[in-house]
C-alpha positions as CSV (number, residue, x, y, z in Angstrom):
1,M,111.9,84.9,107.9
2,R,113.6,81.5,107.5
3,T,116.2,82.7,109.9
4,L,113.6,83.5,112.5
5,E,112.2,80.0,112.3
6,A,115.8,78.5,112.3
7,V,116.8,80.0,115.7
8,E,113.9,78.7,117.6
9,G,115.3,77.5,120.9
10,N,118.8,78.9,120.0
11,G,120.7,81.5,122.0
12,A,121.1,83.7,118.9
13,L,117.5,84.8,119.2
14,G,118.3,87.9,121.2
15,E,120.7,89.2,118.5
16,L,118.2,88.3,115.8
17,K,115.4,90.2,117.8
18,Q,117.6,93.3,117.8
19,D,118.2,93.0,114.0
20,L,114.5,92.5,113.6
21,V,113.7,95.7,115.4
22,I,116.2,97.7,113.3
23,S,115.1,96.1,110.0
24,T,111.4,96.7,110.8
25,R,111.9,100.3,111.7
26,E,113.9,100.9,108.5
27,Y,111.2,99.2,106.4
28,L,108.5,101.3,108.0
29,Q,110.5,104.5,107.5
30,A,110.9,103.6,103.8
31,E,107.1,102.9,103.5
32,L,106.1,106.0,105.4
33,P,108.4,109.0,104.4
34,A,106.6,111.3,106.9
35,L,108.1,109.4,109.8
36,R,111.1,111.0,111.6
37,S,114.2,109.1,112.6
38,G,113.4,109.8,116.3
39,D,109.9,108.5,116.2
40,T,109.3,105.7,118.8
41,P,107.3,102.6,117.9
42,K,104.3,104.2,119.6
43,D,104.7,107.3,117.4
44,I,104.8,105.1,114.4
45,L,101.6,103.3,115.5
46,R,99.9,106.6,116.0
47,H,100.9,107.7,112.5
48,I,99.6,104.5,111.0
49,E,96.3,105.0,112.9
50,G,95.8,108.2,110.9
51,L,96.1,106.5,107.5
52,D,93.1,105.6,105.4
53,G,91.8,102.1,106.1
54,G,92.6,99.1,104.0
55,G,95.0,96.3,103.5
56,R,98.1,98.6,103.5
57,K,97.1,100.1,106.8
58,T,96.5,96.7,108.3
59,A,99.8,95.4,107.1
60,L,101.7,98.5,108.4
61,A,99.9,98.2,111.7
62,T,101.0,94.6,112.0
63,L,104.6,95.5,111.4
64,A,104.4,98.4,113.8
65,A,102.8,96.4,116.5
66,R,105.5,93.7,116.2
67,L,108.2,96.5,116.3
68,A,106.6,98.0,119.4
69,E,106.5,94.6,121.2
70,H,110.1,93.6,120.3
71,H,111.4,97.1,121.1
72,A,109.8,97.1,124.5
73,G,111.3,93.7,125.2
74,L,114.8,95.0,124.3
75,E,114.3,98.0,126.5
76,Q,113.3,95.8,129.4
77,G,116.2,93.5,128.9
78,D,114.0,90.6,127.7
79,A,115.7,90.1,124.3
80,S,116.0,86.3,124.5
81,T,112.6,85.0,123.7
82,I,109.9,85.1,121.0
83,A,107.0,83.0,122.2
84,N,106.4,81.3,118.8
85,P,109.1,82.1,116.2
86,K,107.2,80.2,113.4
87,E,104.0,82.3,114.1
88,E,106.1,85.5,114.3
89,A,107.7,84.7,110.9
90,R,104.3,84.0,109.4
91,L,102.9,87.3,110.7
92,L,105.8,89.3,109.3
93,E,105.8,87.5,106.0
94,D,102.1,88.0,105.5
95,A,102.3,91.7,106.3
96,L,105.2,92.2,103.9
97,A,103.4,90.3,101.2
98,A,100.4,92.5,101.6
99,L,102.5,95.5,101.1
100,R,104.1,94.2,98.0
101,P,101.3,92.7,95.8
102,H,103.6,92.4,92.8
103,V,105.7,89.9,94.8
104,R,102.6,87.7,95.4
105,V,101.9,87.7,91.6
106,W,105.6,86.8,90.9
107,R,105.5,84.0,93.5
108,A,102.3,82.6,92.1
109,F,103.7,82.8,88.6
110,T,107.0,81.1,89.4
111,G,105.2,78.6,91.6
112,M,103.5,77.3,88.5
113,F,106.8,76.0,87.3
114,D,107.9,74.4,90.7
115,G,107.0,70.8,90.8
Protein backbone atom coordinates (compact mmCIF):
# COMPACT_ATOMS: atom_id res chain seq x y z
CA MET A 1 0.00 0.00 0.00
CA ARG A 2 2.93 2.32 0.63
CA THR A 3 3.91 1.92 -3.01
CA LEU A 4 0.47 3.10 -4.10
CA GLU A 5 0.83 6.22 -1.99
CA ALA A 6 4.40 6.80 -3.20
CA VAL A 7 3.57 6.94 -6.91
CA GLU A 8 0.94 9.64 -6.59
CA GLY A 9 1.53 11.92 -9.57
CA ASN A 10 4.18 9.59 -10.98
CA GLY A 11 4.13 8.01 -14.46
CA ALA A 12 4.63 4.56 -12.92
CA LEU A 13 1.02 4.54 -11.78
CA GLY A 14 -0.22 2.71 -14.89
CA GLU A 15 2.16 -0.18 -14.33
CA LEU A 16 1.29 -0.27 -10.65
CA LYS A 17 -2.41 -0.34 -11.52
CA GLN A 18 -1.83 -3.40 -13.71
CA ASP A 19 0.05 -5.11 -10.86
CA LEU A 20 -2.78 -4.15 -8.51
CA VAL A 21 -5.34 -5.84 -10.77
CA ILE A 22 -3.27 -9.03 -10.98
CA SER A 23 -2.56 -9.13 -7.24
CA THR A 24 -6.15 -8.43 -6.24
CA ARG A 25 -7.47 -11.13 -8.57
CA GLU A 26 -4.97 -13.66 -7.19
CA TYR A 27 -5.86 -12.73 -3.61
CA LEU A 28 -9.58 -13.14 -4.28
CA GLN A 29 -8.99 -16.50 -5.95
CA ALA A 30 -7.06 -17.65 -2.88
CA GLU A 31 -9.85 -16.46 -0.56
CA LEU A 32 -12.62 -17.92 -2.73
CA PRO A 33 -11.57 -21.35 -4.06
CA ALA A 34 -14.87 -21.70 -5.97
CA LEU A 35 -13.76 -18.99 -8.41
CA ARG A 36 -12.48 -20.11 -11.79
CA SER A 37 -9.42 -18.62 -13.46
CA GLY A 38 -11.57 -17.26 -16.31
CA ASP A 39 -14.00 -15.40 -14.06
CA THR A 40 -14.30 -11.71 -14.84
CA PRO A 41 -14.38 -9.08 -12.09
CA LYS A 42 -18.18 -8.94 -12.55
CA ASP A 43 -18.37 -12.73 -12.11
CA ILE A 44 -16.37 -12.39 -8.92
CA LEU A 45 -18.70 -9.66 -7.64
CA ARG A 46 -21.74 -11.88 -8.37
CA HIS A 47 -20.10 -14.76 -6.50
CA ILE A 48 -19.46 -12.54 -3.48
CA GLU A 49 -23.07 -11.30 -3.54
CA GLY A 50 -24.12 -14.92 -2.91
CA LEU A 51 -22.05 -15.21 0.28
CA ASP A 52 -23.51 -14.88 3.76
CA GLY A 53 -23.48 -11.32 5.06
CA GLY A 54 -20.87 -10.03 7.44
CA GLY A 55 -17.48 -8.40 7.64
CA ARG A 56 -15.80 -10.95 5.37
CA LYS A 57 -18.36 -10.42 2.62
CA THR A 58 -18.02 -6.64 2.94
CA ALA A 59 -14.23 -6.79 2.71
CA LEU A 60 -14.31 -9.17 -0.25
CA ALA A 61 -16.87 -6.96 -1.98
CA THR A 62 -14.61 -3.93 -1.49
CA LEU A 63 -11.66 -5.74 -3.05
CA ALA A 64 -13.79 -7.03 -5.92
CA ALA A 65 -15.24 -3.58 -6.59
CA ARG A 66 -11.75 -2.07 -6.74
CA LEU A 67 -10.66 -4.91 -9.02
CA ALA A 68 -13.62 -4.29 -11.33
CA GLU A 69 -12.94 -0.56 -11.53
CA HIS A 70 -9.22 -0.90 -12.21
CA HIS A 71 -9.75 -3.75 -14.67
CA ALA A 72 -12.28 -1.67 -16.61
CA GLY A 73 -9.83 1.23 -16.69
CA LEU A 74 -7.11 -0.99 -18.11
CA GLU A 75 -9.48 -2.41 -20.74
CA GLN A 76 -10.47 1.11 -21.79
CA GLY A 77 -6.85 2.24 -21.98
CA ASP A 78 -7.12 4.49 -18.92
CA ALA A 79 -4.34 2.94 -16.86
CA SER A 80 -2.65 6.16 -15.88
CA THR A 81 -4.76 7.54 -13.05
CA ILE A 82 -6.14 6.67 -9.67
CA ALA A 83 -8.15 9.63 -8.47
CA ASN A 84 -6.90 9.52 -4.90
CA PRO A 85 -4.03 7.04 -4.35
CA LYS A 86 -3.96 7.60 -0.57
CA GLU A 87 -7.67 6.86 -0.26
CA GLU A 88 -7.28 3.84 -2.55
CA ALA A 89 -4.46 2.51 -0.37
CA ARG A 90 -6.56 3.02 2.77
CA LEU A 91 -9.56 1.18 1.28
CA LEU A 92 -7.43 -1.78 0.24
CA GLU A 93 -5.53 -1.90 3.52
CA ASP A 94 -8.77 -1.80 5.54
CA ALA A 95 -10.33 -4.58 3.45
CA LEU A 96 -7.26 -6.79 3.79
CA ALA A 97 -7.09 -6.16 7.54
CA ALA A 98 -10.74 -7.15 7.89
CA LEU A 99 -9.99 -10.45 6.15
CA ARG A 100 -7.05 -11.18 8.42
CA PRO A 101 -8.09 -10.41 12.01
CA HIS A 102 -5.00 -12.13 13.44
CA VAL A 103 -2.90 -9.49 11.65
CA ARG A 104 -4.83 -6.74 13.47
CA VAL A 105 -4.14 -8.44 16.80
CA TRP A 106 -0.45 -8.78 15.96
CA ARG A 107 -0.19 -5.13 14.88
CA ALA A 108 -1.92 -3.98 18.06
CA PHE A 109 0.40 -6.14 20.15
CA THR A 110 3.59 -4.98 18.44
CA GLY A 111 2.34 -1.40 18.48
CA MET A 112 2.44 -1.46 22.27
CA PHE A 113 6.23 -1.64 22.01
CA ASP A 114 6.64 1.12 19.40
CA GLY A 115 7.29 4.35 21.01
